[in-house]
C-alpha positions in Angstrom: 22.5 4.5 59.6 19.2 4.4 61.3 17.8 6.7 58.7 19.0 4.5 55.9 17.4 1.4 57.6 14.1 3.3 58.1 14.0 4.3 54.4 14.9 0.8 53.3 12.1 -0.6 55.5 9.6 2.0 54.1 10.5 1.2 50.5 10.2 -2.6 51.3 6.7 -1.9 52.7 5.8 0.3 49.7 7.0 -2.4 47.4 4.9 -5.1 49.2 1.8 -2.8 49.0 2.5 -2.3 45.3 2.9 -6.0 44.7 -0.4 -6.7 46.5 -2.1 -4.0 44.4 -0.6 -5.6 41.3 -1.8 -9.0 42.2 -5.3 -7.7 43.0 -5.4 -5.8 39.7 -4.3 -8.9 37.8 -7.0 -11.0 39.5 -9.6 -8.3 38.6 -8.4 -8.3 35.0 -8.7 -12.1 34.8 -12.2 -11.9 36.3 -13.2 -9.2 33.8 -11.7 -11.2 30.9 -13.6 -14.3 32.0 -16.9 -12.3 32.3 -16.3 -11.0 28.8 -15.6 -14.4 27.4 -18.8 -15.7 29.1 -20.8 -12.8 27.6 -19.4 -13.4 24.2 -20.2 -17.1 24.3 -23.7 -16.4 25.6 -24.2 -13.9 22.7 -22.9 -16.3 20.1 -25.2 -19.0 21.4 -28.2 -16.7 21.4 -27.6 -15.6 17.8 -26.8 -19.2 16.7 -30.1 -20.4 18.1 -31.9 -17.4 16.5 -30.4 -18.2 13.1 -31.4 -21.9 13.4 -35.0 -21.1 14.3 -36.1 -19.6 11.0 -39.4 -20.2 9.3 -40.2 -19.6 5.6 -42.6 -16.8 5.0 -44.6 -16.7 1.8 -45.0 -13.2 0.4 -47.6 -12.7 -2.2 -47.2 -9.4 -4.1 -50.3 -7.6 -5.2 -50.9 -4.3 -6.9 -51.8 -2.7 -3.7 -48.4 -3.6 -2.2 -46.5 -1.7 -5.0 -46.0 2.1 -4.7 -44.3 4.2 -7.3 -42.1 6.7 -5.6 -40.4 8.3 -8.6 -41.1 8.2 -12.3 -39.2 9.9 -15.0 -37.5 9.6 -18.4 -33.8 10.1 -18.6 -31.6 10.7 -21.7 -27.9 10.7 -21.9 -26.3 11.9 -25.1 -23.4 9.8 -26.4 -21.3 9.3 -29.5 -21.0 5.8 -31.0 -18.3 4.9 -33.6 -15.8 2.3 -34.5 -12.1 2.9 -33.8 -9.5 0.4 -34.6 -12.1 -2.3 -35.0 -13.7 -1.6 -31.6 -17.1 -0.1 -31.1 -16.8 2.9 -28.8 -19.6 4.6 -27.0 -18.5 7.9 -25.6 -20.4 10.5 -23.6 -21.2 13.6 -25.6 -20.6 15.8 -22.6 -17.3 17.5 -21.7 -16.4 15.1 -18.9 -12.9 14.3 -20.1 -13.9 10.6 -20.2 -14.2 10.7 -24.0 -10.6 12.0 -24.4 -9.3 9.4 -22.0 -11.0 6.6 -23.9 -9.8 7.8 -27.3 -6.3 8.3 -26.0 -6.3 4.7 -25.0 -6.8 3.8 -28.7 -4.3 6.5 -29.8 -6.9 8.8 -31.3 -8.2 12.3 -30.8 -11.8 13.7 -30.7 -11.8 13.9 -34.5 -11.5 10.2 -34.8 -8.1 10.5 -36.5 -5.0 8.7 -35.2 -2.7 10.8 -33.1 0.6 11.6 -34.6 3.3 10.6 -32.3 
């Protein structure tokens, strides 16, 4: 019986220690959460103030401020025709896009209606 009483007393002591640890951890978590909320409010206020303190700046473009980085001429071949009263512009490359667009109108690449 003494052994059972001793074990019960030990588990009560351990339970009390764990409860104290839990209370301490909860207090720490509350303190950390409050610090985080304070930091968030401080940051919000800082950026709110920064956004309100803006001044217009006049930028006058000149030729010396403009730099050409890339120059070239591009050409993309395409087919243009009328299908079912709609003007179609299709790429003249084998991308598959032309077939998809024609299929939408029920036609094939020859411009003839598909037989269903």
